[in-house]
Structures are given as C-alpha cells and as structure tokens.
N, C-alpha and C positions, 0 to 999 in steps of 0.2 A: 504494500500500500504506500509506504513512504516513498519508494522510488517513483511510483506513478505521480504522486503529488509533487515531488521534486521536479519531475519532468514538466508538469504543468507550469510551475514557477519559472523554470528555465525558458520555456517557450514564451511566456509573458514578458520576462526580462529582455529576451532577444527582440521581441516585437517593439518594446519601448525603446530599446537602443536604436532600432531601425527608424523610429519616429524622429530621432534627433538628426537623421540624415535626410528626412523627407523634405522636399522643397517647400511644401505648404506649411510646415511646422516651424515656427519661430517662437521659441519659449523665452519668456522674460528672464528666467534664471536657468535655462537649459533643463527644465524639469517637466516631463510629460505627465507626471503624477498629479499636477495641479490643473490640467486642462479639463474643462467641463464639456459635456456633450449631452445630446438628447437620444433617448432610446425608448422602445416600447416592448412590452412582453405580452405574448398571447399564445395560449395553448402550449406553453413550455418552450416557445421560441423567442429569442431576443432579436430585435431588429434595431439597427442603428439608424437614426432618422435625421442626421445632420447632412442634408443634401447640399447646402451652400458652404459648409466649412469642411474642406477636405481633410485638414489635420484632425479636427474633432471626430470625423468619421473613421479615420485611421486608428486613433486612440481607442475609440469605442469598439472597433473590431478586434483590437488587441485584448481588451477586457472580455469581450464576447467569447473569443476563442479560449481564454483562460477559464471562464465560467463553464463552458461546455466540457472542457477537460476535467475540471474539478467535479462536475456532476457525474462523470463517468466513473470516478473513483469510488470504491466501496467505503461505506461509513463504518468505523470501528466504534461500537457502543462503549467500550471500556474507556475511551477518551472523552466521553460526554461531560464529565465534571472534572476535567483535568485542571490541576492547580497551576495556573499560568504564572503565578509568582515564582513557583519552584522550577517549572520546565521551560519558560520562555524568557530568556535573559539576553 
C-alpha cells in the first residue's frame, strides 16, 4: 500500500514540477501549490473547469490525477486513528 501511495505522490510532485516549466504558468513565488482553480464533481468524476486559465487547468489536472491515484489505493483500517503527532514529523 505504501509504495502505491508513494507513487501517487511522486506523480503529483512531477506534475507540479512540470507546471513550473509551463509557458502559461507564472507563479509569484514559483509555487504551484498556491494556484487556485475551478472544478466540479459528478458521479465520482472530477472535471477541471478553468477553460480560460491554462495554468489553472494544468494544476487542476495534476491534482485530479493524484486524487484518482489515491482513490485506487486500498484503505488500511488500522491507520484510521493514527497518532499524527507521533508518526508525522
């Protein structure tokens, strides 16, 4: 499970790195994590709806791909109440 989730993160990070090279993306502080975008969800599908902002659409699709990847990963019930103070440093 961990390797699958790590792969999802790797894909997402690579996509965000590509956004820094995208001609339509000019970030104030070179940070795609602060770019806002519009999307909709219907029937379990995510649709990026920024037709006029090419960069926003690119970032949205990075997050969309990550969400789809994470959704495919099995959920481990034993981590439901994981102590994040202990395990997430």
